[in-house]
C-alpha positions in Angstrom: 10.1 43.1 18.9 7.2 43.2 16.3 3.7 42.5 17.4 2.1 39.5 15.6 -1.7 39.5 15.6 -3.5 36.3 16.6 -5.3 35.2 13.5 -6.1 31.7 14.6 -9.9 32.2 14.9 -10.1 34.0 11.6 -8.0 31.3 9.9 -10.2 28.6 11.3 -13.4 30.2 10.1 -12.1 30.2 6.5 -11.0 26.6 6.5 -13.2 24.0 4.8 -13.0 20.3 5.2 -14.0 17.4 3.0 -17.3 15.7 3.8 -16.8 13.0 6.4 -20.1 11.3 6.7 -18.4 8.0 5.9 -16.4 8.2 9.1 -19.5 8.3 11.2 -20.7 5.1 9.5 -17.3 3.5 10.1 -17.2 4.6 13.8 -20.7 3.3 14.5 -20.8 0.1 12.4 -17.3 -1.4 12.2 -16.6 -1.7 16.0 -20.0 -3.4 16.5 -19.4 -5.9 13.7 -15.9 -6.7 14.9 -17.0 -7.0 18.5 -19.9 -9.2 17.5 -17.7 -11.5 15.6 -14.9 -11.6 18.2 -17.2 -12.0 21.2 -19.1 -14.8 19.4 -15.9 -16.7 18.7 -13.9 -15.7 21.8 -10.5 -15.9 20.0 -7.1 -15.0 21.4 -7.8 -16.4 24.9 -4.3 -17.8 25.3 -2.7 -14.7 23.8 -4.7 -12.5 26.2 -3.6 -14.7 29.2 0.0 -14.9 28.2 0.7 -11.3 27.2 -2.1 -8.8 27.8 -3.9 -9.8 31.0 -2.0 -7.1 33.0 -3.1 -4.3 30.5 -6.8 -5.2 30.2 -9.4 -5.8 32.8 -10.7 -8.9 31.1 -10.8 -10.8 27.8 -13.9 -8.8 26.6 -12.2 -5.5 27.2 -9.2 -6.8 25.2 -11.4 -7.8 22.3 -13.2 -4.5 22.4 -9.9 -2.6 22.1 -9.1 -4.7 19.0 -12.5 -3.8 17.5 -11.9 0.0 18.1 -8.4 -0.2 16.6 -9.9 -1.9 13.5 -12.4 0.9 13.1 -9.6 3.5 13.2 -7.6 1.5 10.6 -10.7 1.5 8.4 -11.1 5.3 8.7 -7.4 5.8 7.9 -7.7 3.5 4.9 -10.6 5.6 3.6 -8.7 8.8 4.1 -5.7 7.4 2.3 -7.9 6.3 -0.6 -9.3 9.8 -0.9 -5.8 11.3 -0.8 -4.7 9.1 -3.6 -7.8 10.0 -5.6 -7.0 13.7 -5.1 -3.4 13.2 -6.1 -4.7 11.7 -9.4 -6.9 14.8 -9.9 -3.9 17.1 -9.3 -1.7 15.2 -11.8 -4.5 14.6 -14.3 -3.8 10.9 -14.0 -6.3 8.0 -14.3 -8.1 7.1 -11.1 -5.9 4.7 -9.0 -6.3 1.0 -9.3 -6.9 -0.1 -5.7 -6.9 -3.9 -5.4 -9.0 -5.8 -2.9 -6.6 -8.0 -0.9 -6.5 -11.5 -2.3 -7.2 -12.8 1.2 -8.3 -10.8 4.2 -7.5 -11.8 7.7 -9.9 -13.8 9.8 -12.4 -11.1 10.8 -14.9 -10.4 8.0 -15.6 -6.9 9.2 -17.4 -5.6 6.2 -20.8 -7.0 5.6 -22.5 -6.3 2.2 -24.9 -3.9 4.0 -22.0 -1.9 5.5 -20.2 -1.7 2.1 -23.5 -0.5 0.5 -24.1 2.1 3.3 -20.5 3.4 2.9 -20.7 3.6 -0.9 -24.1 5.3 -0.8 -22.8 7.9 1.7 -19.7 8.6 -0.4 -21.8 9.0 -3.6 -24.2 11.4 -1.9 -21.5 13.6 -0.3 -19.0 13.7 -3.1 -21.3 13.9 -6.1 -22.2 17.4 -5.0 -18.7 18.5 -4.2 -17.4 21.1 -6.7 -13.9 19.5 -6.8 -15.2 16.1 -7.8 -17.6 17.6 -10.3 -14.9 19.7 -11.9 -12.4 16.9 -12.0 -14.9 14.8 -13.9 -15.6 17.5 -16.4 -12.0 18.3 -17.2 -10.3 14.9 -16.9 -12.6 11.9 -16.8 -15.4 12.3 -19.3 -13.6 10.2 -21.9 -12.8 7.4 -19.4 -16.3 7.4 -17.7 -19.2 8.0 -20.1 -21.4 9.3 -17.2 -20.8 11.1 -14.0 -22.7 8.3 -12.2 -20.2 5.7 -13.4 -17.3 8.0 -12.3 -18.6 8.7 -8.8 -19.5 5.0 -8.3 -15.9 4.1 -9.2 -14.6 6.6 -6.7 -17.0 5.2 -4.0 -15.8 1.7 -4.8 -12.1 2.8 -4.5 -12.8 4.3 -1.1 -14.7 1.3 0.2 -11.8 -0.9 -0.9 -9.3 1.5 0.9 -11.5 1.2 4.0 -11.4 -2.6 3.9 -7.7 -2.7 3.3 -7.0 -0.2 6.1 -8.9 -2.4 8.6 -7.0 -5.4 7.4 -3.7 -3.7 7.7 -4.4 -2.9 11.4 -5.5 -6.5 12.0 -2.3 -7.7 10.5 -0.2 -5.4 12.7 -2.2 -6.6 15.8 -1.5 -10.2 14.8 2.2 -9.5 14.5 2.2 -8.1 18.0 0.3 -11.2 19.2 3.0 -13.5 17.7 5.7 -11.8 19.7 3.4 -11.1 22.7 4.7 -7.5 22.2 2.7 -4.4 23.1 0.0 -3.6 20.6 1.1 -0.7 18.5 -1.2 2.3 19.1 -3.4 3.4 16.2 -4.2 7.1 15.7 -6.8 8.7 13.5 -5.6 10.9 10.7 -6.5 14.6 11.3 -9.5 15.9 9.4 -8.8 16.3 5.7 -8.6 20.0 4.9 -9.6 21.3 1.5 -6.7 23.2 0.1 -8.5 25.0 -2.6 
């Protein structure tokens, strides 16, 4: 049998990840905004009593779980948006056309301040990234007259993806509520590894 050296530590040291400052903002702000709104309105009391009382200590804990799930959905939506943007870079295609949903579900999770904070963080982190700078120079100078316009467009796309991801999770939660079925668990995507 051949001996295989363990290179995990060396491999880990050479891995680089995309900036993720936006995730910290989502993790801190989104659950607070959702909790504030849900706790103010105290919705889903009958749903809690009929289908979820045995799983959650009280109605507040139930609503806090929903808020945390929405934050994970928002993070995943941002990651998905970034992945779609990178796919456009790799195929030299125009930046994707994300659409804001025509109508979001009840919870208005994203205040203008939160959207502004997210956008500013994305602009700061990704305007310095060599991949995004290079992609602009080789593929987007004709579509976007300035780098600033290009990076603002990217930030807008990611903020939209974040909002849509949060909404998708709320929609899944509401479907569970209609059937009084177990709430489908939500998992964060792994960190996005730079592949070049």
